[in-house]
N, C-alpha and C positions, 0 to 999 in steps of 0.2 A: 504494500500500500504506500502510495506516494504522500509525502508530507504536504501540508497546506502551503507552506512557504515556497516549496518547489513548484507547486501548481500555479500559484500567483506569479512567480517569476516567469514561468513559461507563457502565461497569458500576456503579461506585460511585454515580453519579447515579441510574441506573435502579432500584437497590435501596434508595435512600434513605439511603445511608451517607456521602455527601459532606460534608454539613453537620456531623454528629456528629464525623467525623474531623477537620475543620477546627477545631472547638471544642476537641477533645482536644489538637490540635497546639499551641494557644496555651499550654497548661500545660507541654508538653514543651519548647518552644523558649524558655521564659522566661529561662533562664540564658544562652542565646546572645544574646538581645536586650539584657538589662541588664548583662551582663558578670560576670566572676568575683567581683569585690568586692561588688556589690549582691546577687548571687545567694547569697553566703555569709551574708547577714543577712536574707534573705527566703525565703519558701516560697509558691508559688502553691497555693491550696487547692482552689478550684472555680470554674467559670464557670457563672453562672446568669443567664439572660435578658440576656446581653450584659455582665454585670458580672463582672469577674475579681476574686475575693477573694484578697488576698495577705497572709499573716502577715509582720509586720515585727518585727525583734528589739527595736527601741527607738523611743521617741518622736522622738529626734533623726533617725534614719533615715526615719521616717514623714514628718516635715516636709520632709526633703530630697527624698524621692520625689514629694511633691505637686507640687513645682516642675517635675519632669520627666514628669509624668503624660501630657501630650498627646503628647510625643515617643515615649514607650514604647508608647502605644496605636497610634500610626501605624506604628511598626516592627513590632509584633505583627501587625497587620492586613496589612501588606505581605508579611510572611513566611508568613502563613497563606493568602495568595492572595485576600483579600477581607475585608469587614467582619465580624469575629467579636467583637471586644471594643469595647464602647461606653464603658465606664468601668472604672476601677480603684478598688477599695475596700481600703484598707489597714487591717488589723486587728492 
């Protein structure tokens, strides 16, 4: 007997919603990935062609986040279940 999660995954794939849902998930889980402090000074805006645009409160925070970009991308993709975010654009 197949588990419900597997059945739902197959349905989402069959109707073409798996990728759009994974991309939307990147925006939703932003605060879980970066934590409360960074989440309080940032806002994920949109994901376009693998680039996640993130509004940042100040230049100081923007510079700090650039140093953590690779780790954040890896964590986002791991939690989304695959490659969704290729780059972070801090605006």
